[in-house]
C-alpha positions in Angstrom: 19.4 -68.1 -30.5 17.8 -69.5 -32.7 15.3 -72.7 -31.6 16.4 -76.4 -32.3 14.5 -78.3 -34.3 11.8 -80.2 -32.9 12.8 -84.2 -32.3 15.7 -83.3 -35.3 12.8 -82.9 -37.6 12.5 -79.6 -39.9 9.4 -78.6 -42.0 9.5 -79.5 -45.3 11.8 -77.7 -47.8 8.9 -75.6 -50.2 10.5 -73.1 -51.8 10.0 -75.2 -54.9 6.7 -74.3 -55.6 6.2 -71.2 -57.7 3.0 -70.5 -54.7 6.3 -69.9 -52.4 8.8 -67.7 -54.9 10.0 -64.5 -54.8 8.1 -62.3 -57.8 10.5 -60.0 -59.8 8.5 -57.4 -60.3 7.8 -56.6 -56.6 11.2 -57.3 -55.6 11.2 -52.9 -53.6 6.7 -54.0 -53.1 8.4 -51.4 -49.8 9.3 -49.0 -51.5 5.2 -48.4 -53.3 3.2 -45.2 -52.8 -0.4 -46.0 -52.5 -1.7 -45.7 -56.0 1.9 -47.9 -57.3 0.7 -50.7 -55.0 -2.7 -50.2 -56.9 -1.5 -51.2 -59.7 1.0 -53.4 -59.3 -1.6 -56.1 -58.4 -3.8 -54.5 -60.8 -0.5 -55.8 -63.1 0.1 -58.9 -61.3 -4.0 -60.3 -61.4 -4.2 -60.1 -65.0 -2.3 -63.8 -65.0 -5.9 -65.1 -62.4 -7.4 -64.4 -66.0 -4.8 -66.1 -67.8 -4.3 -68.9 -65.6 -8.2 -69.7 -66.1 -7.4 -70.6 -70.0 -4.5 -72.9 -69.4 -7.2 -75.5 -66.7 -9.8 -74.7 -68.9 -9.5 -78.2 -70.8 -9.0 -79.7 -67.5 -11.4 -77.7 -65.9 -14.3 -79.2 -68.6 -12.9 -83.1 -67.8 -13.6 -82.5 -63.8 -16.9 -81.3 -64.7 -17.3 -83.9 -67.2 -16.4 -86.5 -64.1 -18.3 -85.1 -61.7 -22.0 -84.4 -63.9 -23.3 -88.3 -64.2 -23.2 -88.8 -59.9 -24.0 -85.2 -59.6 -27.2 -85.8 -61.7 -28.5 -89.1 -59.8 -28.0 -87.4 -56.2 -24.6 -87.4 -55.9 -22.4 -84.6 -53.5 -19.4 -82.3 -53.9 -16.9 -82.8 -50.8 -14.9 -79.1 -50.9 -11.5 -80.0 -49.0 -9.1 -77.7 -47.3 -7.2 -75.6 -44.4 -6.5 -71.8 -44.4 -8.0 -69.4 -47.3 -8.5 -72.8 -49.3 -11.0 -74.1 -47.2 -11.9 -71.2 -46.3 -13.3 -70.4 -50.5 -15.0 -74.4 -50.6 -16.9 -73.1 -47.6 -17.7 -70.0 -49.1 -18.8 -71.6 -52.6 -20.9 -74.5 -50.8 -23.2 -71.6 -48.6 -24.2 -70.5 -51.4 -25.4 -72.8 -53.6 -29.2 -73.3 -51.6 -30.1 -69.9 -51.5 -29.2 -69.8 -55.4 -30.3 -72.9 -56.2 -32.3 -74.5 -53.9 -29.9 -77.4 -53.0 -30.1 -78.8 -49.5 -27.1 -78.2 -47.9 -25.4 -82.0 -47.9 -24.8 -81.7 -51.9 -22.0 -79.4 -51.4 -20.8 -79.5 -48.8 -16.9 -77.2 -47.1 -15.1 -79.1 -45.2 -12.0 -76.9 -44.0 -9.3 -77.9 -41.1 -10.0 -76.6 -38.1 -13.8 -76.7 -38.3 -16.1 -73.8 -38.2 -14.2 -71.2 -36.2 -11.1 -71.8 -38.8 -13.4 -70.3 -41.2 -13.0 -66.7 -38.5 -9.8 -67.8 -36.5 -6.5 -69.0 -37.9 -5.8 -72.7 -37.3 -3.6 -73.4 -40.5 -1.0 -76.0 -38.3 -4.2 -78.1 -38.6 -3.1 -78.6 -41.8 -0.5 -80.3 -42.0 -3.1 -83.6 -39.9 -2.8 -85.7 -43.1 -6.1 -87.6 -41.3 -7.1 -84.5 -40.0 -10.6 -84.9 -42.8 -10.9 -88.7 -42.7 -13.8 -89.0 -39.3 -16.3 -86.7 -41.6 -15.0 -88.5 -44.7 -16.1 -92.1 -42.9 -19.5 -89.9 -41.6 -20.4 -89.1 -45.0 -20.2 -92.7 -46.0 -18.9 -91.5 -50.0 -20.3 -93.1 -52.9 -19.0 -94.0 -56.7 -21.2 -90.7 -57.1 -19.6 -88.6 -54.9 -17.3 -85.8 -55.5 -14.3 -85.3 -53.2 -12.4 -82.7 -54.9 -9.1 -80.9 -53.1 -7.9 -77.0 -52.4 -4.1 -76.9 -52.1 -2.8 -73.2 -53.5 0.8 -74.9 -53.1 -0.2 -78.5 -53.4 1.4 -79.5 -50.6 -1.4 -79.9 -48.2 -1.1 -82.7 -46.0 -4.6 -82.0 -44.5 -6.2 -82.5 -48.3 -3.4 -84.7 -49.4 -4.2 -87.5 -46.7 -8.0 -86.7 -47.8 -8.1 -87.4 -51.5 -5.5 -90.8 -51.0 -8.2 -91.7 -48.0 -10.9 -91.6 -50.8 -9.7 -93.0 -52.8 -9.2 -95.4 -51.2 -12.4 -97.0 -51.7 -14.3 -100.0 -52.3 -17.1 -97.4 -53.9 -14.3 -94.4 -55.5 -15.9 -91.0 -55.7 -14.4 -88.7 -58.1 -11.2 -87.2 -57.0 -9.4 -84.2 -58.4 -7.1 -81.0 -56.4 -7.9 -78.1 -57.8 -3.9 -76.0 -57.0 -2.0 -73.1 -58.5 0.8 -74.9 -58.3 2.9 -77.1 -61.0 3.2 -80.5 -59.5 3.3 -84.2 -60.1 -0.3 -85.4 -59.7 -0.9 -87.1 -56.0 -1.6 -90.4 -55.3 -5.1 -90.7 -55.0 -5.7 -87.5 -57.6 -7.9 -88.4 -60.2 -7.7 -85.4 -61.5 -5.6 -82.6 -61.3 -6.6 -78.9 -61.8 -3.4 -76.4 -62.5 -4.3 -72.9 -62.2 -0.5 -71.8 -63.1 -1.2 -67.5 -61.5 3.3 -67.2 -60.4 4.2 -65.3 -57.4 2.4 -63.6 -55.6 3.5 -59.8 -54.6 3.4 -60.6 -51.3 5.8 -64.0 -51.0 3.1 -66.8 -50.4 0.6 -64.7 -50.0 -2.2 -67.0 -51.6 -4.7 -65.0 -50.5 -4.6 -63.1 -53.6 -4.2 -64.4 -57.5 -4.1 -68.4 -56.1 -7.2 -67.8 -53.8 -8.5 -65.1 -57.1 -8.2 -68.0 -59.6 -9.1 -70.7 -57.3 -12.6 -68.8 -56.0 -13.5 -68.6 -60.4 -12.5 -72.7 -60.8 -15.3 -73.4 -57.9 -17.5 -71.0 -59.0 -17.2 -72.3 -62.3 -18.0 -76.5 -61.2 -20.8 -75.2 -59.1 -22.6 -73.3 -61.5 -21.7 -75.3 -64.1 -23.3 -78.6 -62.4 -26.3 -76.7 -61.3 -26.9 -75.8 -64.9 -26.4 -79.4 -66.2 -28.4 -80.8 -63.7 -31.8 -78.2 -64.7 -31.4 -75.5 -61.8 -31.5 -73.0 -64.3 -33.3 -71.7 -67.5 -32.4 -69.3 -70.3 -30.1 -67.5 -67.9 -32.5 -67.1 -64.5 -32.8 -68.9 -61.2 -35.0 -70.2 -61.8 -34.5 -72.5 -58.1 -34.0 -70.0 -56.5 -35.2 -69.7 -52.7 -36.6 -66.7 -52.2 -35.5 -65.9 -48.6 -34.8 -62.5 -48.5 -36.7 -59.0 -49.7 -33.7 -58.8 -52.4 -34.4 -62.8 -53.8 -37.9 -61.9 -53.7 -37.6 -59.9 -55.9 -35.5 -61.1 -58.5 -37.9 -64.7 -58.2 -40.8 -61.4 -59.4 -38.9 -60.6 -62.1 -38.0 -64.1 -63.7 -41.5 -65.0 -63.6 -42.5 -61.4 -64.8 -39.9 -62.2 -67.9 -41.4 -66.0 -68.2 -45.0 -65.2 -67.9 -45.3 -61.4 -69.0 -47.3 -61.1 -66.1 -47.0 -57.5 -64.2 -45.0 -57.4 -60.9 -48.6 -57.0 -58.5 -49.2 -60.3 -60.5 -46.4 -62.5 -60.6 -45.6 -61.6 -56.8 -49.1 -62.6 -56.0 -48.8 -65.5 -58.2 -45.3 -65.6 -55.9 -47.0 -66.7 -53.5 -49.5 -69.0 -54.3 -46.0 -71.1 -55.9 -45.1 -71.5 -52.0 -41.9 -69.0 -53.7 -41.1 -71.7 -55.6 -40.1 -69.8 -59.4 -40.7 -73.2 -61.8 -44.2 -74.1 -60.1 -45.6 -71.0 -60.5 -44.3 -70.5 -64.3 -45.9 -73.8 -64.7 -49.2 -72.7 -62.6 -49.3 -69.6 -65.4 -48.2 -71.5 -68.4 -50.9 -74.2 -67.7 -53.6 -72.4 -65.9 -53.7 -74.8 -63.3 -53.0 -75.3 -59.1 -50.0 -75.3 -57.4 -50.1 -79.5 -57.2 -50.9 -80.0 -59.8 -47.7 -78.2 -61.4 -45.6 -79.5 -58.5 -46.6 -82.9 -60.4 -45.6 -82.0 -63.7 -42.6 -80.9 -62.5 -41.5 -83.9 -60.8 -42.7 -86.3 -63.8 -40.1 -84.1 -65.7 -37.1 -84.2 -62.5 -38.0 -80.7 -62.1 -36.2 -79.8 -65.3 -38.4 -76.2 -66.1 -37.8 -76.5 -69.5 -38.9 -80.7 -70.1 -41.8 -79.2 -68.5 -42.9 -76.7 -70.8 -42.2 -79.3 -73.2 -44.1 -81.2 -71.7 -47.2 -78.9 -72.0 -47.1 -77.4 -75.4 
């Protein structure tokens, strides 16, 4: 027998949400062989790129709203549950080694905390107050941005966090990234909809919805880093050379921008204490480490301005 509803209350009916609906192209999914499954999934994945194009203007407006505060030292805080939360934490964790930013500049908050990165804790997503303690600890300011991530756009953990952030006297930028066409919820300043449509496997938003969300987060964080001077030409000149792969990449960046050979570039990187921009300025000015650091500091860490100042 089915269990009676607990305390006579049933969960909200989410059948109207696009990501919960059935995909007409995959009704016979259980009958497909491996090749047919691959073809169908790849066909459906084309919707991801169309969704990104649809959201281009809204993504642009969100980044423009975040940029002034971020350049001043503000933070980006991602909030999500389940797959959405994991994607936020992933994007946040990749920023320090790629762009040499402190780990507290881009922060991922997931319902259930770090254990939820490996083990399911989806039950915690139903608490609208679940993220408030963490947000309070962060002491949000108007230079910060709080970005909720929810494929269906209804996650209480996310919506409650955004409502709380919007209620603060020093109101940060607030945004919701979702894959469903919903009305803008309370507390959401920017709504970014990635309309990926119903999933091949009904409700499995780790598929198209998650792929589109990852692309959106890549776009947000990378563009903010570009705009704040962490990139020169198309090179990650602020990367942190923490392993062999990144040291090799740093050396090749120095080679590209200075014309030095590999051995000389790596030696220069060592003298620059692993800092690519400093190494380039040391070579450009034929100067020492301290002077190169001083030039960069005067130019707010931007290599383009530092190079212009030494011409």
